[in-house]
C-alpha positions as CSV (number, residue, x, y, z in Angstrom):
1,M,-20.6,-0.9,-19.0
2,S,-20.3,2.7,-17.7
3,R,-21.4,5.5,-19.9
4,S,-18.8,8.0,-18.7
5,F,-16.1,8.7,-16.2
6,S,-18.4,10.1,-13.6
7,R,-17.1,8.8,-10.3
8,P,-14.0,9.8,-8.2
9,F,-10.8,8.0,-9.2
10,P,-8.7,6.3,-6.5
11,T,-5.0,7.1,-6.3
12,V,-4.0,3.8,-8.1
13,F,-5.5,5.1,-11.4
14,T,-3.6,8.4,-11.0
15,A,-0.4,6.3,-10.6
16,A,-1.2,4.3,-13.7
17,L,-1.8,7.4,-15.7
18,V,1.5,8.9,-14.5
19,T,3.3,5.7,-15.3
20,T,1.9,5.5,-18.8
21,L,2.9,9.1,-19.5
22,G,6.2,8.8,-17.7
23,I,7.4,5.9,-19.8
24,E,6.2,7.8,-22.9
25,L,8.3,10.7,-21.9
26,A,11.2,8.5,-20.9
27,N,11.3,7.1,-24.4
28,V,11.4,10.5,-26.1
29,R,14.3,9.1,-28.2
30,A,11.7,7.1,-30.2
31,Y,10.3,10.4,-31.4
32,T,13.5,12.5,-31.8
33,G,15.9,9.7,-32.9
34,I,18.6,11.6,-30.9
35,P,20.5,9.6,-28.2
36,N,21.1,11.8,-25.1
37,F,22.8,10.6,-21.9
38,K,21.4,13.4,-19.7
39,V,17.8,12.8,-21.0
40,A,18.2,9.0,-20.4
41,T,19.5,9.6,-16.9
42,A,16.7,12.1,-16.0
43,A,14.2,9.6,-17.4
44,G,15.6,7.0,-15.1
45,L,15.2,9.2,-12.1
46,L,11.6,9.9,-13.1
47,L,10.9,6.2,-13.3
48,G,12.6,5.7,-10.0
49,A,10.3,8.3,-8.4
50,L,7.4,6.4,-9.9
51,A,8.4,3.3,-8.0
52,I,8.2,5.3,-4.8
53,V,4.8,6.6,-5.8
54,W,3.5,3.0,-6.3
55,L,4.9,2.0,-2.9
56,R,3.2,4.9,-1.2
57,L,-0.2,4.3,-2.8
58,P,-1.8,2.5,0.2
59,R,-0.8,5.3,2.5
60,G,-1.8,8.5,0.6
61,L,-1.4,10.5,-2.6
62,S,-5.1,11.2,-3.2
63,A,-6.1,13.3,-6.1
64,P,-9.4,14.3,-7.7
65,A,-9.8,13.2,-11.2
66,S,-13.1,14.5,-12.6
67,W,-11.1,15.6,-15.6
68,C,-10.6,12.0,-16.6
69,R,-13.9,12.2,-18.6
70,W,-11.7,13.7,-21.3
71,L,-9.1,10.9,-21.1
72,G,-9.9,9.8,-24.6
73,I,-8.0,12.9,-25.9
74,L,-4.8,11.1,-25.1
75,P,-5.2,8.1,-27.5
76,T,-6.7,10.5,-30.1
77,A,-3.6,12.7,-30.0
78,L,-1.1,9.9,-30.0
79,G,-2.9,8.1,-32.8
80,G,-2.9,11.3,-34.9
81,A,0.8,11.8,-34.1
82,S,1.6,8.2,-35.2
83,I,-0.2,8.7,-38.5
84,T,1.6,12.0,-39.1
85,M,5.1,10.7,-38.3
86,R,4.7,7.9,-40.7
87,G,3.2,10.0,-43.5
88,A,0.5,7.3,-43.8
89,L,-1.8,9.8,-45.5
90,D,0.6,10.6,-48.3
91,P,-0.5,9.6,-51.8
92,D,0.7,6.1,-52.3
93,P,-0.8,2.6,-52.7
94,L,-1.0,2.2,-48.9
95,R,-2.9,5.4,-48.3
96,W,-6.1,3.5,-47.7
97,L,-4.5,2.1,-44.5
98,G,-3.7,5.6,-43.4
99,L,-7.3,6.6,-44.1
100,A,-8.5,3.7,-42.0
101,A,-6.3,4.7,-39.2
102,A,-7.6,8.3,-39.5
103,A,-11.1,7.0,-39.3
104,G,-10.1,5.3,-36.0
105,V,-8.8,8.5,-34.7
106,A,-12.0,10.3,-35.6
107,G,-13.9,7.6,-33.9
108,M,-11.9,8.0,-30.7
109,L,-12.5,11.8,-30.7
110,A,-16.3,11.3,-31.2
111,A,-16.4,8.7,-28.5
112,T,-14.5,11.0,-26.2
113,V,-17.0,13.8,-26.7
114,A,-19.9,11.3,-26.3
115,R,-18.2,9.9,-23.1
116,R,-18.1,6.4,-24.5
117,P,-14.9,4.9,-23.3
118,I,-15.5,1.4,-24.8
119,W,-15.9,3.0,-28.2
120,V,-12.6,4.9,-27.7
121,V,-11.0,1.5,-27.3
122,A,-12.7,0.2,-30.5
123,G,-11.4,3.3,-32.4
124,A,-7.9,2.6,-31.1
125,I,-8.0,-1.0,-32.2
126,V,-9.0,0.1,-35.7
127,C,-6.4,2.8,-35.8
128,G,-3.7,0.6,-34.3
129,L,-4.3,-2.4,-36.6
130,A,-4.3,-0.2,-39.7
131,L,-1.1,1.5,-38.7
132,R,0.5,-1.9,-38.0
133,A,-0.6,-3.1,-41.4
134,W,1.0,0.0,-42.9
135,E,4.2,-0.4,-40.9
136,L,4.6,-4.1,-41.7
137,A,4.1,-3.4,-45.4
138,V,6.8,-0.7,-45.4
139,I,9.4,-2.2,-42.9
140,A,10.9,-5.6,-43.7
141,I,12.4,-7.9,-41.1
142,N,16.0,-6.9,-41.3
143,P,18.9,-7.5,-38.9
144,E,20.2,-4.1,-39.7
145,R,17.2,-2.6,-37.8
146,G,17.5,-5.1,-35.0
147,D,18.4,-8.8,-34.8
148,M,15.6,-9.8,-32.4
149,L,13.0,-10.7,-35.0
150,P,15.5,-12.2,-37.5
151,L,16.8,-14.4,-34.7
152,V,13.3,-15.6,-33.9
153,V,12.6,-16.4,-37.6
154,L,15.9,-18.4,-37.9
155,A,15.2,-20.2,-34.6
156,V,11.7,-21.3,-35.9
157,G,13.4,-22.5,-39.1
158,R,15.9,-24.6,-37.2
159,T,13.1,-26.1,-35.0
160,V,11.0,-27.0,-38.0
161,S,14.0,-28.7,-39.6
162,G,14.4,-30.8,-36.5
163,A,17.5,-29.1,-35.1
164,S,17.9,-27.4,-31.8
165,P,17.3,-23.7,-32.1
166,Y,19.7,-22.9,-29.4
167,G,23.1,-22.1,-31.0
168,V,25.0,-19.3,-32.7
169,Y,23.6,-17.4,-35.7
170,H,25.4,-15.1,-38.0
171,F,24.0,-11.8,-39.4
172,P,27.0,-11.7,-40.2
173,W,27.8,-10.8,-36.6
174,A,27.6,-13.8,-34.3
175,V,24.7,-13.9,-31.8
176,P,23.2,-16.9,-29.9
177,L,19.4,-17.4,-29.4
178,T,18.9,-15.5,-26.1
179,Y,15.2,-15.9,-25.7
180,L,13.2,-18.5,-23.7
181,P,10.9,-20.7,-25.6
182,G,7.8,-18.6,-24.8
183,G,9.5,-15.7,-26.4
184,W,9.9,-17.1,-29.9
185,L,7.9,-20.4,-30.2
186,P,4.4,-18.6,-30.5
187,Y,5.6,-17.1,-33.8
188,L,5.9,-20.5,-35.4
189,P,2.2,-20.9,-36.5
190,L,2.2,-17.6,-38.4
191,L,5.5,-18.4,-40.0
192,L,4.3,-21.8,-41.1
193,A,1.1,-20.2,-42.5
194,G,3.2,-17.6,-44.5
195,V,1.8,-14.7,-42.4
196,D,4.1,-11.9,-41.2
197,P,5.0,-13.1,-37.7
198,R,4.9,-9.6,-36.3
199,W,1.1,-9.9,-36.2
200,M,1.7,-12.0,-33.1
201,N,2.9,-8.8,-31.4
202,A,-0.4,-7.2,-32.0
203,A,-2.1,-10.3,-30.6
204,A,0.0,-10.1,-27.5
205,E,-1.0,-6.4,-26.9
206,L,-4.6,-7.3,-27.4
207,S,-4.0,-10.0,-24.8
208,V,-2.9,-7.2,-22.4
209,L,-6.3,-5.6,-23.0
210,G,-7.8,-9.0,-22.1
211,A,-5.9,-9.0,-18.9
212,I,-7.2,-5.5,-18.0
213,V,-10.8,-6.6,-18.7
214,F,-10.2,-9.8,-16.7
215,A,-8.9,-7.8,-13.7
216,G,-11.9,-5.5,-13.7
217,R,-14.6,-8.1,-14.4
218,K,-15.9,-8.5,-10.8
219,R,-16.3,-4.7,-10.2
220,R,-19.9,-3.5,-10.2
221,D,-18.7,0.0,-11.2
222,K,-16.7,-0.4,-14.4
223,T,-15.3,3.2,-14.3
224,L,-11.7,2.1,-13.3
225,R,-11.7,-0.7,-15.8
226,D,-12.9,1.6,-18.6
227,A,-10.3,4.3,-17.7
228,A,-7.5,1.7,-17.8
229,M,-8.8,0.5,-21.1
230,V,-8.6,4.0,-22.5
231,L,-5.0,4.3,-21.3
232,W,-4.3,0.9,-23.0
233,A,-5.8,2.5,-26.2
234,A,-3.2,5.3,-25.9
235,W,-0.5,2.8,-25.5
236,F,-1.7,0.7,-28.4
237,V,-1.5,3.5,-30.9
238,C,1.5,5.4,-29.7
239,H,4.6,5.7,-32.0
240,R,7.1,3.8,-29.8
241,V,4.9,0.7,-29.4
242,L,4.3,0.6,-33.2
243,N,8.1,0.8,-33.7
244,Y,8.6,-2.1,-31.2
245,D,6.0,-4.2,-33.0
246,A,7.8,-3.8,-36.3
247,N,11.3,-4.5,-35.0
248,T,11.2,-6.6,-31.8
249,A,9.6,-9.7,-30.4
250,A,9.1,-8.2,-26.9
251,P,5.3,-7.9,-26.7
252,L,4.9,-11.6,-25.8
253,Q,6.9,-10.8,-22.6
254,W,4.6,-7.9,-21.9
255,A,1.6,-10.1,-22.2
256,A,3.0,-12.8,-19.9
257,L,3.8,-10.3,-17.1
258,A,0.4,-8.6,-17.5
259,W,-1.4,-11.8,-16.9
260,V,0.8,-12.7,-13.9
261,A,-0.3,-9.3,-12.5
262,A,-4.0,-9.8,-13.4
263,L,-4.1,-13.2,-11.7
264,G,-1.8,-12.2,-8.8
265,V,-3.8,-9.2,-7.7
266,E,-6.8,-11.4,-6.9
267,R,-4.7,-14.3,-5.6
268,S,-6.2,-16.6,-8.2
269,R,-5.4,-20.3,-8.0
270,W,-4.2,-20.0,-11.6
271,T,-1.4,-17.5,-10.6
272,P,1.3,-20.2,-10.2
273,A,0.6,-21.7,-13.6
274,A,0.7,-18.2,-15.2
275,T,3.9,-17.5,-13.4
276,G,5.4,-20.8,-14.8
277,V,4.4,-19.7,-18.3
278,A,6.0,-16.3,-17.7
279,M,9.2,-18.0,-16.5
280,A,9.3,-19.9,-19.8
281,T,8.8,-16.6,-21.6
282,T,10.9,-13.9,-20.0
283,L,13.6,-13.6,-17.2
284,L,11.9,-10.3,-16.2
285,V,9.5,-12.2,-14.1
286,A,12.4,-13.1,-11.7
287,P,12.2,-9.9,-9.5
288,L,8.4,-10.5,-9.0
289,L,8.9,-14.0,-7.6
290,P,9.6,-12.9,-4.0
291,L,6.4,-10.9,-3.8
292,L,4.4,-13.8,-5.4
293,A,5.9,-16.2,-2.9
294,I,4.8,-14.0,0.0
295,S,1.4,-13.8,-1.4
296,W,1.2,-17.6,-1.8
297,H,2.4,-18.0,1.7
298,R,-0.8,-16.3,2.9
299,G,-2.9,-18.6,0.7
300,L,-4.5,-18.4,-2.7
301,N,-8.1,-17.1,-3.4
302,R,-8.9,-16.5,0.3
303,P,-11.4,-13.9,1.2
304,G,-10.5,-10.8,3.1
305,A,-10.9,-11.0,6.9
306,R,-10.8,-8.6,9.8
307,R,-7.9,-10.4,11.3
308,P,-4.7,-11.4,9.4
309,H,-4.6,-15.0,8.1
310,R,-2.0,-17.2,9.6
311,A,0.8,-18.0,7.1
312,S,1.1,-21.5,6.0
313,L,3.8,-23.4,4.1
314,V,1.2,-25.7,2.4
315,P,-0.1,-23.1,-0.2
316,L,3.4,-21.8,-0.7
317,L,4.9,-25.2,-1.5
318,S,1.9,-26.2,-3.6
319,A,2.2,-22.9,-5.7
320,I,6.0,-23.4,-6.1
321,A,5.5,-26.9,-7.2
322,V,2.9,-25.9,-9.9
323,T,5.1,-23.0,-11.1
324,A,8.2,-25.2,-11.3
325,A,6.3,-28.0,-13.1
326,V,4.8,-25.6,-15.7
327,A,8.1,-23.9,-16.3
328,A,10.0,-27.2,-16.5
329,L,7.4,-28.7,-19.0
330,L,7.9,-25.7,-21.3
331,I,11.6,-25.2,-20.9
332,G,12.9,-28.7,-20.2
333,P,12.9,-30.2,-23.7
334,W,15.0,-27.3,-25.1
335,V,17.5,-27.5,-22.3
336,F,17.9,-31.3,-22.7
337,A,18.4,-30.9,-26.4
338,A,21.3,-28.4,-26.1
339,P,22.1,-27.6,-22.5
340,R,25.3,-25.7,-23.0
341,A,24.0,-23.6,-25.9
342,F,20.8,-22.8,-23.9
343,F,22.8,-21.7,-20.9
344,D,25.2,-19.6,-23.0
345,G,22.4,-17.8,-24.8
346,V,19.7,-17.4,-22.3
347,V,21.8,-16.8,-19.1
348,L,25.3,-15.8,-19.9
349,W,24.9,-13.6,-23.0
350,F,23.3,-10.8,-21.0
351,G,24.1,-12.0,-17.5
352,D,27.9,-12.0,-17.8
353,L,28.8,-8.3,-17.9
354,D,32.2,-9.1,-19.6
355,R,30.5,-10.6,-22.6
356,F,27.8,-8.8,-24.6
357,P,27.0,-6.0,-22.2
358,R,30.6,-4.7,-22.1
359,A,31.2,-5.2,-25.9
360,K,28.0,-3.2,-26.6
361,W,29.1,-0.5,-24.2
362,V,32.5,-0.2,-25.9
363,E,30.9,-0.2,-29.3
364,S,28.2,2.4,-28.8
365,R,27.6,3.3,-25.1
366,A,24.1,1.9,-25.6
367,W,23.3,1.7,-21.9
368,A,23.8,5.5,-21.6
369,V,21.1,6.5,-24.1
370,N,18.2,4.3,-22.9
371,P,16.1,5.2,-19.8
372,G,17.7,4.1,-16.6
373,L,20.8,4.6,-14.4
374,A,22.9,1.9,-16.0
375,G,24.7,4.5,-18.1
376,V,25.9,6.4,-15.0
377,F,27.4,3.3,-13.5
378,W,29.0,2.1,-16.7
379,T,30.5,5.6,-17.3
380,L,31.9,5.6,-13.7
381,G,33.2,2.1,-14.0
382,L,30.9,0.9,-11.2
383,E,28.8,-1.5,-13.3
384,R,29.6,-4.3,-10.9
385,W,27.4,-2.6,-8.3
386,L,24.3,-2.7,-10.4
387,K,23.2,-6.3,-9.7
388,P,23.8,-6.0,-5.9
389,I,21.7,-2.9,-5.8
390,Q,19.0,-4.7,-7.7
391,L,19.0,-7.5,-5.3
392,A,18.9,-5.1,-2.3
393,L,16.0,-3.1,-3.7
394,V,13.9,-6.1,-4.8
395,G,14.5,-7.7,-1.4
396,G,13.7,-4.5,0.4
397,I,10.3,-4.1,-1.3
398,A,9.6,-7.8,-0.5
399,V,10.3,-7.1,3.1
400,V,8.0,-4.1,3.1
401,F,5.2,-6.2,1.5
402,A,5.8,-9.0,4.0
403,R,5.5,-6.6,6.9
404,R,2.3,-5.1,5.5
405,T,0.8,-8.5,4.8
406,A,1.6,-9.6,8.3
407,A,-0.3,-6.6,9.6
408,V,-3.5,-6.8,7.5
409,G,-3.4,-10.2,5.8
410,P,-4.5,-10.8,2.2
411,R,-6.2,-7.4,2.2
412,E,-2.8,-5.8,1.5
413,P,-2.7,-5.4,-2.3
414,I,0.2,-7.0,-4.2
415,G,-0.4,-5.0,-7.4
416,P,1.4,-1.7,-6.4
417,H,4.4,-3.7,-5.1
418,L,4.7,-5.6,-8.4
419,V,4.9,-2.4,-10.4
420,A,7.3,-0.7,-8.0
421,T,9.6,-3.8,-7.9
422,F,9.7,-4.0,-11.7
423,L,10.5,-0.3,-12.0
424,V,13.4,-0.3,-9.5
425,F,14.8,-3.5,-11.0
426,L,15.0,-2.1,-14.5
427,L,16.3,1.3,-13.1
428,F,19.5,-0.5,-12.1
429,N,19.6,-3.2,-14.8
430,P,23.0,-3.4,-16.5
431,V,21.4,-3.9,-19.9
432,V,18.4,-1.8,-20.9
433,W,16.4,-1.0,-24.0
434,G,13.3,1.1,-24.2
435,Y,11.0,-1.8,-24.8
436,L,12.0,-3.4,-21.5
437,W,10.0,-0.8,-19.6
438,E,6.7,-1.5,-21.3
439,P,5.6,-4.3,-18.9
440,A,5.4,-1.6,-16.2
441,V,2.7,0.1,-18.3
442,A,0.9,-3.1,-18.9
443,M,1.0,-4.1,-15.2
444,S,0.0,-0.7,-13.9
445,L,-3.1,-0.7,-16.1
446,V,-4.0,-4.2,-14.9
447,V,-3.6,-3.1,-11.3
448,S,-5.6,0.1,-11.9
449,A,-8.5,-2.0,-13.4
450,A,-8.5,-4.2,-10.4
451,A,-8.4,-1.4,-7.9
452,G,-12.0,-1.6,-7.0
453,A,-11.5,-4.8,-5.0
454,R,-12.2,-4.9,-1.3
455,G,-8.5,-5.6,-0.7
456,Y,-7.5,-2.2,-2.1
457,Q,-10.2,-0.4,-0.2
458,A,-9.2,-2.0,3.1
459,A,-5.5,-1.4,2.6
460,S,-6.1,2.2,1.5
461,A,-8.0,2.9,4.7
462,T,-5.2,1.8,6.9
């Protein structure tokens, strides 16, 4: 465990820091509550620029970062802002939770002054859990605030009763179950135990912390890992993530993608299985599959070498088989029980632009007030171009990664390419909400924690 941030920081950490702050700024609407088309578009351009930064990491963008010893100020400030915005210290029966959160903030500040990054994280966990307890006690699961969690609760109820959860629900508006099994099934144990299912969201975010620790576990110098953990602390206590925890079921998706990145950056043999789990949890893993396939083509868990490894179909086909088997095992029973309802909800509801996406655009122009460029295309009547642009950009980054991998072999890091691909994919996604960007933060922190690997050092030297 490192006592302080005392060593130089490589460029990948700087990119992770900018990504964390960039998505925080891009979601400024969470703080103001005011939808703004120009701000959303500018935020999209900022996030697109971040994708370019991640792609250029192995080739430059160095920056000194001795000031990172004071990084703990960021979670301290964000935790204090979250307490203030909720009025958690106002005199009421829940004030003790606000005081517990404030104690966590004080602990983060003290740990920052003492240069103890691990204790900054501990203070953030105390603060974050106390604020979540306060939030969940104040905010009920209500479809008027968002139908994501109510849909999950009803789906679990149908499953327990022996019926297929895939079908149409009424709030009173009609909506099908649009989530893959991994996106709603983990809430079942808490619901059966009579516990607020939203605590599963906190568990998922703690799982992201686990992925960061896992990614940095083999590094002798834990500086990068500790810095990534402090950024995670800022993410865990910030206002927007607390809002998402109370009103969405998205954190399970964040955790699934974070673990794909954690295993993928070291070419672990478990990466295909983790990818299969992610495929059963979120469709957002789809743009990452070409990069993972290229990585598998070069072989799993193979040490760096001076000369490139010769690509082979054997590791690729084996990895694809494992991925498909895990995904089929988790998804198959639900598809067989109600194939048409599953396809309508999971694939067509958001995938067919003439269904929900267009109806939501006509109703509230929702895609113009969330970060990204979808609003521009919808406004100009060019929304049909969004998916082809996505395919072109994802394919282009895959080609870049393939060329780099052919040149230097497994030493070429996949992590920056994963983050860049995710950013450009969402930038042109026809349907976008603020919480869809959060996996970029989770993956960037994982990649940063893993940046001490020889693969990064070798690639950065080229």
